[in-house]
PDB file of N, CA, C and O in Angstrom, chain B, residues numbered from 101:
ATOM      1  N   MET B 101      22.096 -20.877  -5.825  1.00  0.00           N
ATOM      2  CA  MET B 101      21.318 -21.264  -6.475  1.00  0.00           C
ATOM      3  C   MET B 101      20.379 -22.632  -6.359  1.00  0.00           C
ATOM      4  O   MET B 101      20.655 -23.580  -5.623  1.00  0.00           O
ATOM      5  N   ALA B 102      19.296 -22.556  -7.169  1.00  0.00           N
ATOM      6  CA  ALA B 102      18.536 -23.800  -6.972  1.00  0.00           C
ATOM      7  C   ALA B 102      19.220 -24.760  -7.440  1.00  0.00           C
ATOM      8  O   ALA B 102      19.141 -25.903  -6.989  1.00  0.00           O
ATOM      9  N   ASP B 103      20.124 -24.349  -8.591  1.00  0.00           N
ATOM     10  CA  ASP B 103      20.582 -25.597  -9.543  1.00  0.00           C
ATOM     11  C   ASP B 103      21.924 -26.329  -8.226  1.00  0.00           C
ATOM     12  O   ASP B 103      22.424 -27.439  -8.409  1.00  0.00           O
ATOM     13  N   GLY B 104      22.324 -25.352  -6.870  1.00  0.00           N
ATOM     14  CA  GLY B 104      23.261 -25.983  -6.212  1.00  0.00           C
ATOM     15  C   GLY B 104      24.475 -25.140  -6.465  1.00  0.00           C
ATOM     16  O   GLY B 104      25.373 -25.142  -5.624  1.00  0.00           O
ATOM     17  N   SER B 105      24.559 -24.537  -7.375  1.00  0.00           N
ATOM     18  CA  SER B 105      26.071 -23.306  -7.376  1.00  0.00           C
ATOM     19  C   SER B 105      25.911 -22.523  -6.696  1.00  0.00           C
ATOM     20  O   SER B 105      24.905 -21.913  -6.334  1.00  0.00           O
ATOM     21  N   VAL B 106      26.936 -22.473  -6.455  1.00  0.00           N
ATOM     22  CA  VAL B 106      27.204 -20.485  -5.428  1.00  0.00           C
ATOM     23  C   VAL B 106      27.981 -19.515  -6.417  1.00  0.00           C
ATOM     24  O   VAL B 106      29.023 -19.624  -7.063  1.00  0.00           O
ATOM     25  N   GLN B 107      26.848 -18.332  -6.226  1.00  0.00           N
ATOM     26  CA  GLN B 107      27.804 -17.051  -6.704  1.00  0.00           C
ATOM     27  C   GLN B 107      27.604 -16.386  -5.352  1.00  0.00           C
ATOM     28  O   GLN B 107      26.881 -16.495  -4.362  1.00  0.00           O
ATOM     29  N   GLU B 108      28.813 -15.487  -5.902  1.00  0.00           N
ATOM     30  CA  GLU B 108      29.115 -14.267  -4.922  1.00  0.00           C
ATOM     31  C   GLU B 108      28.605 -13.194  -5.427  1.00  0.00           C
ATOM     32  O   GLU B 108      28.637 -13.119  -6.655  1.00  0.00           O
ATOM     33  N   TYR B 109      27.971 -12.022  -4.634  1.00  0.00           N
ATOM     34  CA  TYR B 109      27.362 -10.905  -5.213  1.00  0.00           C
ATOM     35  C   TYR B 109      27.921  -9.991  -3.882  1.00  0.00           C
ATOM     36  O   TYR B 109      27.978 -10.480  -2.754  1.00  0.00           O
ATOM     37  N   ASP B 110      28.401  -8.327  -4.246  1.00  0.00           N
ATOM     38  CA  ASP B 110      28.143  -7.414  -3.568  1.00  0.00           C
ATOM     39  C   ASP B 110      26.977  -7.274  -2.738  1.00  0.00           C
ATOM     40  O   ASP B 110      25.910  -7.549  -3.286  1.00  0.00           O
ATOM     41  N   VAL B 111      26.938  -6.801  -1.201  1.00  0.00           N
ATOM     42  CA  VAL B 111      25.844  -6.749  -0.985  1.00  0.00           C
ATOM     43  C   VAL B 111      25.937  -5.115  -0.410  1.00  0.00           C
ATOM     44  O   VAL B 111      26.992  -4.729   0.093  1.00  0.00           O
ATOM     45  N   VAL B 112      25.000  -4.390  -0.500  1.00  0.00           N
ATOM     46  CA  VAL B 112      24.796  -2.683   0.094  1.00  0.00           C
ATOM     47  C   VAL B 112      23.695  -2.630   0.582  1.00  0.00           C
ATOM     48  O   VAL B 112      22.742  -3.401   0.474  1.00  0.00           O
ATOM     49  N   GLY B 113      23.870  -1.283   1.383  1.00  0.00           N
ATOM     50  CA  GLY B 113      22.704  -0.994   2.351  1.00  0.00           C
ATOM     51  C   GLY B 113      23.039  -0.074   3.182  1.00  0.00           C
ATOM     52  O   GLY B 113      24.157   0.425   3.049  1.00  0.00           O
ATOM     53  N   PRO B 114      22.339   0.293   4.035  1.00  0.00           N
ATOM     54  CA  PRO B 114      20.835   0.178   4.084  1.00  0.00           C
ATOM     55  C   PRO B 114      19.982   0.776   3.159  1.00  0.00           C
ATOM     56  O   PRO B 114      20.015   2.005   3.115  1.00  0.00           O
ATOM     57  N   ILE B 115      19.007   0.014   2.194  1.00  0.00           N
ATOM     58  CA  ILE B 115      18.481   0.724   1.474  1.00  0.00           C
ATOM     59  C   ILE B 115      16.802   1.067   1.835  1.00  0.00           C
ATOM     60  O   ILE B 115      16.033   0.154   2.136  1.00  0.00           O
ATOM     61  N   HIS B 116      16.462   2.180   1.775  1.00  0.00           N
ATOM     62  CA  HIS B 116      15.241   2.613   2.349  1.00  0.00           C
ATOM     63  C   HIS B 116      14.148   2.360   0.847  1.00  0.00           C
ATOM     64  O   HIS B 116      14.212   2.856  -0.277  1.00  0.00           O
ATOM     65  N   VAL B 117      13.299   1.484   1.389  1.00  0.00           N
ATOM     66  CA  VAL B 117      11.961   1.025   0.007  1.00  0.00           C
ATOM     67  C   VAL B 117      11.215   1.826   0.712  1.00  0.00           C
ATOM     68  O   VAL B 117      10.933   1.831   1.911  1.00  0.00           O
ATOM     69  N   LYS B 118      10.809   2.770  -0.498  1.00  0.00           N
ATOM     70  CA  LYS B 118       9.112   2.839  -0.323  1.00  0.00           C
ATOM     71  C   LYS B 118       8.300   2.474  -1.328  1.00  0.00           C
ATOM     72  O   LYS B 118       8.579   2.338  -2.520  1.00  0.00           O
ATOM     73  N   PHE B 119       6.902   2.270  -0.568  1.00  0.00           N
ATOM     74  CA  PHE B 119       5.954   1.983  -0.863  1.00  0.00           C
ATOM     75  C   PHE B 119       4.606   2.488  -0.560  1.00  0.00           C
ATOM     76  O   PHE B 119       4.169   2.193   0.553  1.00  0.00           O
ATOM     77  N   LYS B 120       3.663   3.385  -1.548  1.00  0.00           N
ATOM     78  CA  LYS B 120       2.519   3.796  -0.873  1.00  0.00           C
ATOM     79  C   LYS B 120       2.894   4.875   0.732  1.00  0.00           C
ATOM     80  O   LYS B 120       3.723   5.758   0.948  1.00  0.00           O
ATOM     81  N   ASN B 121       2.057   4.378   1.391  1.00  0.00           N
ATOM     82  CA  ASN B 121       2.144   4.846   2.937  1.00  0.00           C
ATOM     83  C   ASN B 121       3.433   4.012   3.904  1.00  0.00           C
ATOM     84  O   ASN B 121       3.456   4.066   5.133  1.00  0.00           O
ATOM     85  N   ARG B 122       4.438   3.273   3.083  1.00  0.00           N
ATOM     86  CA  ARG B 122       5.014   2.033   3.848  1.00  0.00           C
ATOM     87  C   ARG B 122       6.314   2.046   3.622  1.00  0.00           C
ATOM     88  O   ARG B 122       6.577   2.368   2.463  1.00  0.00           O
ATOM     89  N   THR B 123       7.086   1.854   4.186  1.00  0.00           N
ATOM     90  CA  THR B 123       8.665   2.155   4.182  1.00  0.00           C
ATOM     91  C   THR B 123       9.230   0.505   4.922  1.00  0.00           C
ATOM     92  O   THR B 123       8.546  -0.242   5.621  1.00  0.00           O
ATOM     93  N   ALA B 124      10.654   0.308   4.484  1.00  0.00           N
ATOM     94  CA  ALA B 124      11.339  -0.653   5.033  1.00  0.00           C
ATOM     95  C   ALA B 124      12.968  -0.593   4.876  1.00  0.00           C
ATOM     96  O   ALA B 124      13.498  -0.062   3.900  1.00  0.00           O
ATOM     97  N   ILE B 125      13.609  -1.121   5.811  1.00  0.00           N
ATOM     98  CA  ILE B 125      14.944  -0.570   5.764  1.00  0.00           C
ATOM     99  C   ILE B 125      15.330  -2.170   5.270  1.00  0.00           C
ATOM    100  O   ILE B 125      14.939  -3.155   5.897  1.00  0.00           O
ATOM    101  N   CYS B 126      16.176  -2.242   4.021  1.00  0.00           N
ATOM    102  CA  CYS B 126      17.011  -3.662   4.173  1.00  0.00           C
ATOM    103  C   CYS B 126      18.113  -3.402   3.338  1.00  0.00           C
ATOM    104  O   CYS B 126      18.474  -2.293   2.946  1.00  0.00           O
ATOM    105  N   SER B 127      18.663  -4.575   3.071  1.00  0.00           N
ATOM    106  CA  SER B 127      19.711  -4.637   2.302  1.00  0.00           C
ATOM    107  C   SER B 127      19.768  -5.437   0.944  1.00  0.00           C
ATOM    108  O   SER B 127      19.189  -6.512   0.788  1.00  0.00           O
ATOM    109  N   ALA B 128      20.627  -4.722  -0.157  1.00  0.00           N
ATOM    110  CA  ALA B 128      20.404  -5.199  -1.242  1.00  0.00           C
ATOM    111  C   ALA B 128      21.597  -5.878  -1.887  1.00  0.00           C
ATOM    112  O   ALA B 128      22.735  -5.431  -1.742  1.00  0.00           O
ATOM    113  N   MET B 129      21.337  -6.929  -2.579  1.00  0.00           N
ATOM    114  CA  MET B 129      22.508  -7.533  -3.702  1.00  0.00           C
ATOM    115  C   MET B 129      22.624  -6.635  -4.784  1.00  0.00           C
ATOM    116  O   MET B 129      21.683  -5.890  -5.057  1.00  0.00           O
ATOM    117  N   VAL B 130      23.862  -6.622  -5.544  1.00  0.00           N
ATOM    118  CA  VAL B 130      24.085  -6.158  -6.520  1.00  0.00           C
ATOM    119  C   VAL B 130      24.150  -7.063  -8.069  1.00  0.00           C
ATOM    120  O   VAL B 130      25.086  -7.779  -8.426  1.00  0.00           O
ATOM    121  N   LEU B 131      23.603  -6.947  -8.397  1.00  0.00           N
ATOM    122  CA  LEU B 131      23.306  -7.603  -9.638  1.00  0.00           C
ATOM    123  C   LEU B 131      23.886  -7.000 -10.817  1.00  0.00           C
ATOM    124  O   LEU B 131      23.941  -5.793 -11.051  1.00  0.00           O
ATOM    125  N   GLN B 132      24.389  -8.107 -11.663  1.00  0.00           N
ATOM    126  CA  GLN B 132      25.168  -8.465 -13.085  1.00  0.00           C
ATOM    127  C   GLN B 132      24.345  -7.805 -13.944  1.00  0.00           C
ATOM    128  O   GLN B 132      23.251  -8.368 -13.948  1.00  0.00           O
ATOM    129  N   GLY B 133      24.380  -6.681 -14.819  1.00  0.00           N
ATOM    130  CA  GLY B 133      23.798  -6.447 -16.054  1.00  0.00           C
ATOM    131  C   GLY B 133      22.499  -6.147 -15.757  1.00  0.00           C
ATOM    132  O   GLY B 133      22.171  -5.813 -14.618  1.00  0.00           O
ATOM    133  N   ASP B 134      21.603  -6.244 -16.806  1.00  0.00           N
ATOM    134  CA  ASP B 134      19.944  -5.767 -16.411  1.00  0.00           C
ATOM    135  C   ASP B 134      19.226  -6.802 -15.505  1.00  0.00           C
ATOM    136  O   ASP B 134      18.030  -6.544 -15.369  1.00  0.00           O
ATOM    137  N   ASN B 135      19.522  -7.564 -15.056  1.00  0.00           N
ATOM    138  CA  ASN B 135      18.882  -7.860 -14.053  1.00  0.00           C
ATOM    139  C   ASN B 135      17.763  -7.436 -13.682  1.00  0.00           C
ATOM    140  O   ASN B 135      17.729  -6.218 -13.852  1.00  0.00           O
ATOM    141  N   GLU B 136      16.613  -7.916 -13.163  1.00  0.00           N
ATOM    142  CA  GLU B 136      15.137  -7.276 -12.676  1.00  0.00           C
ATOM    143  C   GLU B 136      15.210  -7.758 -11.080  1.00  0.00           C
ATOM    144  O   GLU B 136      15.103  -8.932 -10.727  1.00  0.00           O
ATOM    145  N   PRO B 137      15.391  -6.743 -10.277  1.00  0.00           N
ATOM    146  CA  PRO B 137      15.448  -6.911  -8.728  1.00  0.00           C
ATOM    147  C   PRO B 137      14.112  -7.123  -8.564  1.00  0.00           C
ATOM    148  O   PRO B 137      13.084  -6.829  -9.172  1.00  0.00           O
ATOM    149  N   LEU B 138      14.610  -8.113  -6.910  1.00  0.00           N
ATOM    150  CA  LEU B 138      13.166  -8.673  -6.931  1.00  0.00           C
ATOM    151  C   LEU B 138      12.951  -8.447  -5.144  1.00  0.00           C
ATOM    152  O   LEU B 138      13.778  -8.734  -4.278  1.00  0.00           O
ATOM    153  N   LEU B 139      11.525  -7.822  -4.939  1.00  0.00           N
ATOM    154  CA  LEU B 139      11.203  -7.596  -3.151  1.00  0.00           C
ATOM    155  C   LEU B 139      10.891  -8.801  -2.506  1.00  0.00           C
ATOM    156  O   LEU B 139       9.990  -9.576  -2.828  1.00  0.00           O
ATOM    157  N   GLY B 140      12.069  -8.974  -1.130  1.00  0.00           N
ATOM    158  CA  GLY B 140      11.668 -10.190  -0.674  1.00  0.00           C
ATOM    159  C   GLY B 140      10.883 -10.310   0.468  1.00  0.00           C
ATOM    160  O   GLY B 140      10.603  -9.278   1.078  1.00  0.00           O
ATOM    161  N   ALA B 141      10.509 -11.302   0.836  1.00  0.00           N
ATOM    162  CA  ALA B 141       9.432 -11.414   1.395  1.00  0.00           C
ATOM    163  C   ALA B 141       9.383 -10.659   3.159  1.00  0.00           C
ATOM    164  O   ALA B 141       8.372 -10.401   3.814  1.00  0.00           O
ATOM    165  N   ILE B 142      10.755 -10.466   3.534  1.00  0.00           N
ATOM    166  CA  ILE B 142      11.042  -9.990   4.563  1.00  0.00           C
ATOM    167  C   ILE B 142      10.476  -8.573   4.573  1.00  0.00           C
ATOM    168  O   ILE B 142       9.624  -8.224   5.390  1.00  0.00           O
ATOM    169  N   PRO B 143      11.097  -7.586   3.419  1.00  0.00           N
ATOM    170  CA  PRO B 143      10.681  -6.080   3.602  1.00  0.00           C
ATOM    171  C   PRO B 143       9.138  -6.366   3.356  1.00  0.00           C
ATOM    172  O   PRO B 143       8.317  -5.693   3.978  1.00  0.00           O
ATOM    173  N   MET B 144       8.755  -7.262   2.542  1.00  0.00           N
ATOM    174  CA  MET B 144       7.200  -7.112   2.496  1.00  0.00           C
ATOM    175  C   MET B 144       6.339  -7.168   3.565  1.00  0.00           C
ATOM    176  O   MET B 144       5.443  -6.336   3.702  1.00  0.00           O
ATOM    177  N   GLU B 145       6.550  -8.194   4.441  1.00  0.00           N
ATOM    178  CA  GLU B 145       6.126  -8.296   5.578  1.00  0.00           C
ATOM    179  C   GLU B 145       6.202  -7.019   6.348  1.00  0.00           C
ATOM    180  O   GLU B 145       5.125  -6.446   6.507  1.00  0.00           O
ATOM    181  N   GLU B 146       7.372  -6.409   6.904  1.00  0.00           N
ATOM    182  CA  GLU B 146       7.784  -5.443   7.591  1.00  0.00           C
ATOM    183  C   GLU B 146       6.777  -4.420   7.181  1.00  0.00           C
ATOM    184  O   GLU B 146       6.131  -3.943   8.114  1.00  0.00           O
ATOM    185  N   MET B 147       6.411  -3.827   5.553  1.00  0.00           N
ATOM    186  CA  MET B 147       5.702  -2.962   5.303  1.00  0.00           C
ATOM    187  C   MET B 147       4.295  -3.332   5.037  1.00  0.00           C
ATOM    188  O   MET B 147       3.525  -2.544   4.488  1.00  0.00           O
ATOM    189  N   ASP B 148       3.955  -4.490   5.407  1.00  0.00           N
ATOM    190  CA  ASP B 148       2.583  -4.904   5.530  1.00  0.00           C
ATOM    191  C   ASP B 148       1.986  -4.916   4.232  1.00  0.00           C
ATOM    192  O   ASP B 148       0.787  -4.642   4.292  1.00  0.00           O
ATOM    193  N   VAL B 149       2.392  -5.129   3.132  1.00  0.00           N
ATOM    194  CA  VAL B 149       1.869  -5.446   1.827  1.00  0.00           C
ATOM    195  C   VAL B 149       1.755  -6.978   1.396  1.00  0.00           C
ATOM    196  O   VAL B 149       2.455  -7.911   1.790  1.00  0.00           O
ATOM    197  N   LEU B 150       0.705  -7.005   0.495  1.00  0.00           N
ATOM    198  CA  LEU B 150       0.043  -7.657  -0.197  1.00  0.00           C
ATOM    199  C   LEU B 150       0.650  -7.767  -1.527  1.00  0.00           C
ATOM    200  O   LEU B 150       1.408  -6.876  -1.911  1.00  0.00           O
ATOM    201  N   ILE B 151       0.271  -9.220  -2.585  1.00  0.00           N
ATOM    202  CA  ILE B 151       0.442  -8.978  -3.746  1.00  0.00           C
ATOM    203  C   ILE B 151      -0.844  -9.695  -4.179  1.00  0.00           C
ATOM    204  O   ILE B 151      -1.173 -10.801  -3.750  1.00  0.00           O
ATOM    205  N   HIS B 152      -1.637  -8.874  -5.184  1.00  0.00           N
ATOM    206  CA  HIS B 152      -3.193  -8.749  -5.772  1.00  0.00           C
ATOM    207  C   HIS B 152      -2.864  -9.906  -6.855  1.00  0.00           C
ATOM    208  O   HIS B 152      -2.102  -9.631  -7.782  1.00  0.00           O
ATOM    209  N   PRO B 153      -3.452 -11.241  -6.743  1.00  0.00           N
ATOM    210  CA  PRO B 153      -3.273 -12.538  -7.457  1.00  0.00           C
ATOM    211  C   PRO B 153      -3.855 -11.890  -9.037  1.00  0.00           C
ATOM    212  O   PRO B 153      -3.220 -11.737 -10.081  1.00  0.00           O
ATOM    213  N   ARG B 154      -4.930 -11.670  -8.807  1.00  0.00           N
ATOM    214  CA  ARG B 154      -5.535 -11.035 -10.169  1.00  0.00           C
ATOM    215  C   ARG B 154      -5.259 -10.076 -10.814  1.00  0.00           C
ATOM    216  O   ARG B 154      -5.404 -10.207 -12.029  1.00  0.00           O
ATOM    217  N   ARG B 155      -4.750  -8.717 -10.289  1.00  0.00           N
ATOM    218  CA  ARG B 155      -4.485  -7.445 -10.795  1.00  0.00           C
ATOM    219  C   ARG B 155      -2.751  -7.911 -11.184  1.00  0.00           C
ATOM    220  O   ARG B 155      -2.289  -7.416 -12.213  1.00  0.00           O
ATOM    221  N   GLN B 156      -1.962  -8.727 -10.456  1.00  0.00           N
ATOM    222  CA  GLN B 156      -0.734  -8.939 -10.121  1.00  0.00           C
ATOM    223  C   GLN B 156       0.211  -8.089  -9.948  1.00  0.00           C
ATOM    224  O   GLN B 156       1.274  -8.082 -10.568  1.00  0.00           O
ATOM    225  N   GLU B 157      -0.181  -7.204  -8.956  1.00  0.00           N
ATOM    226  CA  GLU B 157       0.392  -5.808  -8.283  1.00  0.00           C
ATOM    227  C   GLU B 157       0.498  -6.056  -7.018  1.00  0.00           C
ATOM    228  O   GLU B 157      -0.192  -6.884  -6.424  1.00  0.00           O
ATOM    229  N   LEU B 158       1.722  -5.075  -6.310  1.00  0.00           N
ATOM    230  CA  LEU B 158       1.592  -5.024  -5.020  1.00  0.00           C
ATOM    231  C   LEU B 158       0.353  -4.083  -4.490  1.00  0.00           C
ATOM    232  O   LEU B 158      -0.303  -3.293  -5.169  1.00  0.00           O
ATOM    233  N   ILE B 159       0.217  -4.367  -3.169  1.00  0.00           N
ATOM    234  CA  ILE B 159      -1.304  -3.447  -2.873  1.00  0.00           C
ATOM    235  C   ILE B 159      -0.892  -3.458  -1.003  1.00  0.00           C
ATOM    236  O   ILE B 159      -0.309  -4.351  -0.388  1.00  0.00           O
ATOM    237  N   VAL B 160      -1.433  -2.156  -0.470  1.00  0.00           N
ATOM    238  CA  VAL B 160      -1.113  -1.860   0.886  1.00  0.00           C
ATOM    239  C   VAL B 160      -2.024  -3.012   1.397  1.00  0.00           C
ATOM    240  O   VAL B 160      -3.054  -3.216   0.754  1.00  0.00           O
ATOM    241  N   ASN B 161      -1.754  -3.806   2.505  1.00  0.00           N
ATOM    242  CA  ASN B 161      -3.009  -5.005   2.822  1.00  0.00           C
ATOM    243  C   ASN B 161      -4.052  -3.952   3.727  1.00  0.00           C
ATOM    244  O   ASN B 161      -3.947  -3.217   4.709  1.00  0.00           O
ATOM    245  N   PRO B 162      -5.305  -4.439   2.583  1.00  0.00           N
ATOM    246  CA  PRO B 162      -6.778  -3.576   2.989  1.00  0.00           C
ATOM    247  C   PRO B 162      -7.141  -3.745   4.251  1.00  0.00           C
ATOM    248  O   PRO B 162      -8.068  -3.005   4.581  1.00  0.00           O
ATOM    249  N   GLU B 163      -6.551  -4.793   5.467  1.00  0.00           N
ATOM    250  CA  GLU B 163      -6.889  -5.248   6.913  1.00  0.00           C
ATOM    251  C   GLU B 163      -6.423  -3.852   7.570  1.00  0.00           C
ATOM    252  O   GLU B 163      -7.084  -3.367   8.488  1.00  0.00           O
ATOM    253  N   HIS B 164      -5.301  -3.241   7.087  1.00  0.00           N
ATOM    254  CA  HIS B 164      -4.028  -2.382   7.887  1.00  0.00           C
ATOM    255  C   HIS B 164      -4.259  -1.067   6.928  1.00  0.00           C
ATOM    256  O   HIS B 164      -3.184  -1.002   6.331  1.00  0.00           O
ATOM    257  N   PRO B 165      -5.060  -0.006   6.464  1.00  0.00           N
ATOM    258  CA  PRO B 165      -4.622   0.698   5.416  1.00  0.00           C
ATOM    259  C   PRO B 165      -3.873   1.895   5.624  1.00  0.00           C
ATOM    260  O   PRO B 165      -3.144   2.417   4.781  1.00  0.00           O
ATOM    261  N   ASN B 166      -4.093   2.325   6.831  1.00  0.00           N
ATOM    262  CA  ASN B 166      -3.257   3.366   7.705  1.00  0.00           C
ATOM    263  C   ASN B 166      -1.768   3.549   8.018  1.00  0.00           C
ATOM    264  O   ASN B 166      -1.104   4.559   7.785  1.00  0.00           O
ATOM    265  N   TYR B 167      -1.321   2.325   8.625  1.00  0.00           N
ATOM    266  CA  TYR B 167       0.050   1.901   8.822  1.00  0.00           C
ATOM    267  C   TYR B 167       0.195   0.502   9.114  1.00  0.00           C
ATOM    268  O   TYR B 167      -0.502  -0.134   9.905  1.00  0.00           O
ATOM    269  N   ALA B 168       1.002   0.133   8.530  1.00  0.00           N
ATOM    270  CA  ALA B 168       2.078  -1.631   9.014  1.00  0.00           C
ATOM    271  C   ALA B 168       1.823  -2.200  10.147  1.00  0.00           C
ATOM    272  O   ALA B 168       2.072  -1.621  11.205  1.00  0.00           O
ATOM    273  N   GLN B 169       1.363  -3.250  10.108  1.00  0.00           N
ATOM    274  CA  GLN B 169       0.779  -3.900  11.454  1.00  0.00           C
ATOM    275  C   GLN B 169       2.176  -5.069  10.915  1.00  0.00           C
ATOM    276  O   GLN B 169       2.412  -5.563   9.812  1.00  0.00           O
ATOM    277  N   LEU B 170       2.897  -5.195  12.260  1.00  0.00           N
ATOM    278  CA  LEU B 170       3.844  -6.397  12.132  1.00  0.00           C
ATOM    279  C   LEU B 170       3.629  -7.585  13.211  1.00  0.00           C
ATOM    280  O   LEU B 170       3.944  -7.301  14.366  1.00  0.00           O
ATOM    281  N   SER B 171       3.197  -8.702  12.996  1.00  0.00           N
ATOM    282  CA  SER B 171       3.327  -9.982  14.236  1.00  0.00           C
ATOM    283  C   SER B 171       4.265 -10.547  14.677  1.00  0.00           C
ATOM    284  O   SER B 171       5.000 -11.276  14.011  1.00  0.00           O
ATOM    285  N   LEU B 172       4.357 -10.366  15.556  1.00  0.00           N
ATOM    286  CA  LEU B 172       5.685 -10.785  16.518  1.00  0.00           C
ATOM    287  C   LEU B 172       5.473 -11.951  16.871  1.00  0.00           C
ATOM    288  O   LEU B 172       4.623 -11.987  17.761  1.00  0.00           O
ATOM    289  N   LYS B 173       6.015 -13.326  16.463  1.00  0.00           N
ATOM    290  CA  LYS B 173       5.461 -14.423  16.436  1.00  0.00           C
ATOM    291  C   LYS B 173       6.696 -15.108  17.711  1.00  0.00           C
ATOM    292  O   LYS B 173       6.607 -16.275  18.092  1.00  0.00           O
TER     293      LYS B 173
END
């Protein structure tokens, strides 16, 4: 955690994440209670999606609207 503490959570998967015409396969941590899950940077990169800052929503990358493109560096 940010404060240096350590917590253990169960990890489940594979999880198939779908958004519009994009998909990603990843693992997920099982959170306690009603905690809101977060979508991580790696699945977002795999799906080639962006966060639109003004609308505060997830969008398909407008430069690649028909299919995801992933940069291999």
